[in-house]
C-alpha positions as CSV (number, residue, x, y, z in Angstrom):
1,M,29.1,12.2,4.8
2,S,26.1,13.6,2.9
3,D,23.5,15.6,4.6
4,F,20.0,16.8,3.8
5,S,21.0,20.3,2.7
6,I,21.6,18.9,-0.8
7,L,17.9,18.0,-1.1
8,T,16.8,21.1,-3.0
9,P,13.4,21.1,-4.7
10,N,15.0,20.5,-8.1
11,A,17.1,17.6,-6.8
12,V,14.1,15.9,-5.2
13,L,12.1,16.2,-8.4
14,D,15.0,14.9,-10.4
15,V,15.3,11.8,-8.1
16,A,11.5,11.2,-8.3
17,E,11.5,11.3,-12.1
18,E,14.4,8.8,-12.3
19,A,12.8,6.5,-9.7
20,L,9.4,6.5,-11.4
21,G,10.6,6.7,-15.0
22,C,8.3,9.5,-15.9
23,K,8.0,13.3,-15.7
24,C,6.7,15.1,-12.7
25,T,4.8,18.3,-12.5
26,G,6.3,21.1,-10.4
27,Y,4.3,20.0,-7.4
28,Y,6.6,19.5,-4.4
29,S,5.7,19.3,-0.7
30,Q,7.8,18.4,2.3
31,L,6.0,16.3,4.8
32,N,6.5,16.1,8.6
33,S,9.4,13.7,9.5
34,Y,11.7,14.3,12.4
35,I,14.4,11.8,11.4
36,N,14.2,11.4,7.6
37,R,13.2,13.7,4.8
38,V,9.9,12.9,3.1
39,Y,8.3,14.6,0.1
40,E,5.1,14.4,-1.9
41,V,5.4,14.7,-5.6
42,E,3.0,14.5,-8.5
43,T,3.5,13.0,-12.0
44,N,2.1,14.4,-15.2
45,D,-0.8,11.9,-15.1
46,S,-1.8,13.4,-11.8
47,K,-0.7,10.5,-9.6
48,R,0.9,11.3,-6.2
49,F,3.9,9.5,-4.7
50,I,5.9,9.8,-1.5
51,L,9.7,10.0,-1.8
52,K,11.6,9.1,1.4
53,F,15.2,9.9,2.0
54,Y,16.7,8.0,4.9
55,R,19.0,9.9,7.4
56,P,22.6,9.1,6.4
57,D,24.5,6.7,8.7
58,R,21.4,6.0,10.8
59,W,20.8,2.6,9.3
60,T,22.9,0.2,7.2
61,I,21.7,-0.7,3.8
62,D,20.9,-4.3,5.0
63,T,18.9,-2.8,7.9
64,I,16.8,-0.7,5.5
65,L,16.3,-3.6,3.1
66,E,15.1,-5.7,6.0
67,E,12.4,-3.1,6.6
68,H,11.4,-3.2,2.9
69,H,11.2,-7.0,2.9
70,F,9.1,-7.1,6.0
71,V,6.6,-4.6,4.6
72,Q,6.4,-6.4,1.3
73,E,5.8,-9.7,3.3
74,L,2.9,-8.1,5.1
75,Y,1.5,-6.7,1.9
76,D,1.7,-10.1,0.3
77,H,-0.4,-11.4,3.1
78,D,-3.1,-8.7,2.4
79,L,-2.2,-6.5,5.3
80,P,-3.1,-2.8,4.7
81,V,0.5,-1.4,4.4
82,V,2.4,0.5,1.7
83,P,5.4,-1.3,0.4
84,P,8.2,0.5,-1.4
85,L,8.0,0.5,-5.2
86,L,10.6,-1.0,-7.5
87,L,12.8,1.7,-8.9
88,H,12.3,2.2,-12.6
89,G,14.3,-0.2,-14.7
90,T,15.6,-2.2,-11.7
91,D,14.7,-5.0,-9.3
92,K,15.6,-2.8,-6.3
93,T,13.5,-0.8,-3.8
94,L,16.4,1.3,-2.5
95,G,18.3,4.0,-4.4
96,N,21.1,6.3,-3.5
97,F,21.4,10.0,-4.1
98,K,24.9,11.3,-3.4
99,G,25.2,9.1,-0.3
100,I,21.6,9.4,0.9
101,P,19.5,6.2,0.6
102,Y,15.9,6.7,-0.7
103,A,12.8,4.8,-1.6
104,I,9.5,5.8,-3.2
105,F,5.9,4.8,-2.3
106,Q,2.4,5.2,-3.6
107,K,0.5,7.9,-1.7
108,R,-2.5,6.5,0.2
109,A,-5.4,8.7,1.3
110,G,-6.7,8.7,4.9
111,R,-6.9,10.9,8.0
112,Y,-5.4,10.8,11.4
113,L,-7.4,10.1,14.6
114,D,-6.2,10.8,18.1
115,E,-9.1,9.1,19.8
116,Y,-10.8,5.8,19.0
117,S,-14.2,4.3,19.9
118,L,-14.2,0.8,21.5
119,D,-15.3,-0.7,18.2
120,Q,-12.3,1.0,16.5
121,W,-10.0,-0.4,19.2
122,Q,-11.3,-3.9,18.3
123,Q,-10.5,-3.1,14.6
124,L,-7.0,-2.0,15.6
125,G,-6.7,-5.3,17.5
126,H,-7.6,-7.1,14.2
127,L,-4.9,-5.2,12.3
128,I,-2.1,-5.7,14.8
129,G,-3.1,-9.3,15.4
130,R,-3.0,-10.1,11.7
131,M,0.4,-8.3,11.4
132,H,1.9,-10.2,14.3
133,L,0.6,-13.5,13.0
134,V,2.9,-12.9,10.0
135,S,5.7,-11.2,11.8
136,A,6.1,-14.0,14.4
137,G,7.1,-16.4,11.6
138,S,10.8,-15.4,11.5
139,E,13.3,-13.1,13.2
140,T,15.2,-10.0,12.1
141,L,18.9,-10.3,11.3
142,N,20.0,-6.6,11.5
143,R,17.4,-4.8,13.6
144,N,17.6,-3.6,17.2
145,V,16.2,-5.7,20.1
146,L,13.8,-3.8,22.4
147,T,14.8,-4.9,25.9
148,P,16.3,-2.9,28.8
149,Q,19.6,-4.8,28.7
150,S,19.9,-4.3,24.9
151,A,18.3,-1.0,23.7
152,T,18.1,1.0,26.9
153,K,21.5,0.2,28.4
154,S,23.3,1.1,25.2
155,Q,21.4,4.3,24.9
156,V,22.3,5.3,28.4
157,E,26.0,4.5,27.7
158,F,25.9,6.6,24.6
159,L,24.5,9.6,26.5
160,V,26.8,9.4,29.4
161,K,30.0,8.8,27.5
162,G,29.1,11.3,24.8
163,G,29.3,14.2,27.2
164,F,25.8,15.4,26.4
165,I,24.7,15.8,30.1
166,P,25.7,18.7,32.3
167,P,28.4,17.5,34.8
168,E,26.2,18.6,37.7
169,L,23.4,16.3,36.6
170,C,25.2,13.4,35.1
171,S,25.3,11.3,38.3
172,Q,21.6,11.9,39.0
173,F,20.7,10.9,35.4
174,S,22.8,7.8,35.4
175,T,21.3,6.7,38.8
176,A,17.7,7.2,37.5
177,C,18.4,5.2,34.3
178,Q,20.1,2.4,36.2
179,S,17.2,2.3,38.7
180,L,14.8,1.9,35.8
181,I,16.8,-0.8,34.1
182,D,17.2,-2.8,37.4
183,L,13.5,-2.4,38.1
184,I,12.1,-3.5,34.8
185,T,14.6,-6.1,33.5
186,P,13.0,-9.0,35.5
187,K,9.6,-8.2,33.8
188,F,11.1,-9.1,30.4
189,K,12.1,-12.6,31.4
190,E,10.4,-15.4,29.5
191,I,8.6,-12.8,27.2
192,S,8.7,-13.8,23.5
193,L,10.1,-11.3,21.1
194,I,8.8,-10.9,17.5
195,R,9.2,-8.6,14.6
196,L,7.3,-5.4,15.3
197,H,6.4,-2.1,13.6
198,G,8.1,-0.6,16.6
199,D,6.7,2.9,16.4
200,C,3.0,2.3,16.3
201,H,1.4,5.6,17.4
202,W,-1.5,7.7,16.1
203,G,0.7,9.5,13.6
204,N,1.5,6.2,11.8
205,I,-2.0,5.0,11.3
206,L,-4.5,6.3,8.8
207,N,-8.2,6.0,9.1
208,R,-9.8,5.2,5.7
209,G,-13.5,5.3,6.7
210,E,-15.2,2.1,5.8
211,E,-11.9,0.4,4.9
212,S,-9.3,-1.1,7.3
213,F,-6.9,1.2,9.1
214,L,-3.7,1.7,7.1
215,L,-0.4,1.2,8.9
216,F,2.7,2.9,7.5
217,D,6.3,4.1,8.3
218,F,8.1,0.9,9.5
219,D,11.4,2.9,9.9
220,D,11.7,1.7,13.5
221,M,11.1,-2.0,12.9
222,V,12.5,-3.9,15.8
223,M,12.4,-7.2,17.6
224,G,10.5,-6.9,20.8
225,P,7.4,-7.8,22.9
226,A,4.0,-7.7,21.0
227,V,2.6,-5.1,23.4
228,Q,5.1,-2.5,22.0
229,D,2.8,-2.2,18.9
230,F,-0.2,-0.8,20.8
231,W,0.8,0.7,24.1
232,M,1.6,4.1,22.5
233,L,-2.0,4.3,21.2
234,L,-3.5,4.1,24.7
235,P,-5.1,7.2,26.2
236,G,-3.3,7.0,29.5
237,Y,-1.5,4.7,31.9
238,R,-2.3,1.0,31.9
239,Q,-4.7,1.2,34.8
240,D,-6.5,4.0,33.2
241,S,-7.0,2.2,29.9
242,L,-8.7,-1.1,30.8
243,P,-11.7,-0.7,28.4
244,E,-9.4,0.1,25.5
245,I,-7.0,-2.8,26.2
246,A,-9.9,-5.2,26.6
247,S,-11.4,-4.2,23.2
248,F,-8.0,-4.3,21.5
249,L,-7.3,-7.8,22.8
250,E,-10.7,-9.0,21.8
251,G,-9.9,-8.1,18.2
252,Y,-6.2,-9.2,18.5
253,E,-7.0,-12.7,19.7
254,D,-9.3,-13.4,16.7
255,F,-6.0,-14.0,14.9
256,R,-3.3,-14.7,17.5
257,P,-3.0,-15.5,21.2
258,F,-1.7,-12.7,23.5
259,N,0.3,-13.3,26.6
260,R,-1.5,-11.1,29.2
261,R,1.7,-10.8,31.2
262,E,3.1,-8.5,28.5
263,L,0.6,-5.9,29.8
264,T,2.9,-5.4,32.7
265,L,5.5,-4.1,30.3
266,I,3.4,-1.1,29.2
267,E,4.8,1.3,31.8
268,P,8.4,-0.1,31.6
269,L,8.3,0.5,27.9
270,R,7.1,4.0,28.5
271,G,10.1,4.6,30.7
272,M,12.4,3.1,28.0
273,R,10.7,5.5,25.5
274,F,11.8,8.5,27.6
275,I,15.5,7.4,27.3
276,H,15.0,6.5,23.6
277,Y,13.8,10.0,22.9
278,I,16.7,11.7,24.7
279,A,19.2,9.5,22.8
280,W,17.4,10.2,19.5
281,C,17.7,14.0,20.1
282,A,21.4,13.5,21.0
283,H,22.1,11.8,17.7
284,Q,20.7,14.7,15.7
285,Q,21.4,17.7,18.1
286,N,22.7,19.8,15.2
287,D,19.6,19.2,13.0
288,A,17.5,22.2,12.5
289,Q,14.3,20.1,13.1
290,A,15.5,18.7,16.4
291,D,14.0,19.9,19.7
292,P,15.1,23.5,20.0
293,G,15.4,23.3,23.8
294,W,17.3,20.0,23.8
295,G,20.5,19.9,25.8
296,S,19.9,22.9,28.1
297,F,20.2,22.5,31.9
298,A,16.5,22.9,32.2
299,F,15.9,20.2,29.6
300,W,18.0,17.7,31.6
301,Q,16.3,18.6,34.8
302,Q,12.9,18.0,33.3
303,E,13.9,14.7,31.7
304,I,15.4,13.4,35.0
305,H,12.2,14.5,36.8
306,D,10.0,12.7,34.3
307,L,12.1,9.6,34.4
308,E,11.9,9.5,38.2
309,Q,8.2,10.0,38.1
310,Q,7.8,7.1,35.7
311,I,9.9,4.9,38.0
312,R,7.5,5.7,40.8
313,Q,4.5,5.0,38.5
314,I,6.0,1.5,37.8
315,E,6.6,0.9,41.5
316,L,3.1,1.8,42.4
317,E,1.3,-0.1,39.7
318,E,-1.3,-2.6,40.9
319,P,-0.2,-6.3,40.6
320,F,-1.1,-8.0,37.4
321,A,-4.6,-9.4,37.4
322,E,-5.8,-11.1,34.2
323,S,-9.4,-10.6,35.2
324,S,-9.0,-6.9,34.6
325,Y,-8.8,-7.5,30.9
326,K,-11.7,-9.7,30.2
327,Y,-13.7,-8.6,27.1
328,M,-16.3,-6.0,27.8
């Protein structure tokens, strides 16, 4: 199995030149990415590109290509996304460097925001609504399905059977996870699942001023409920984010109807995210970029506490009332 240690600056620049079919300057910058390795490079004509190396053995080739095809489909429908480029001299978007899959993208300018005005929430609704109008047209073949009985249950089994949890805490962790799954599974009944970005948070959206927001990094593309693609943007719990939700839905429903009952999945999805994060850390526990405190007794105590707190939050949530989300 290959690992990222072979990605020296010279190797990255060599791959970039082969992928682009032109010479690069010596400019080389590693960008933030916890799972993959991502670099910015510059060609001799002063153009900047993003070279992304996928973590070996995380996804199959077919799974990565499904992501590429999805982003290209969105781009072809005039969505503000960044599709992978065809590699020089080929009809392929995915290359391989000594066992590490890679793709290259045009660099797009913009800045990150961690707080939006209500008008911007409506603009985000437009963006996600347009994306879901396209994505609902077909299903994935190789991607994960975001439900408690599919994604969360398998992640819990991986953690328990993998021996990652201190023996003294394993039972408490397992009990908390099963309580969450039992509590939230009924909420997913009769909810439609569509193709999603899957990891739509502030770090994956660029603000481009007068232009539309730009959505990027579809690495976690998944089948799931539509609400997954905006709950991570909210400033707090569902009951504390009613104005933002209302503005978002006003924009979203200019393009596609939204099932209001999916709003009751926001806090369940947050609980599922806790487990997803722990499993993600477990998969790369030996990576130098992983959480340095991961796996300690104190880490597991805190994760169990947070999970139990989230279960109580779900239990105490006010009953669903569609009138709470009328446009403001």
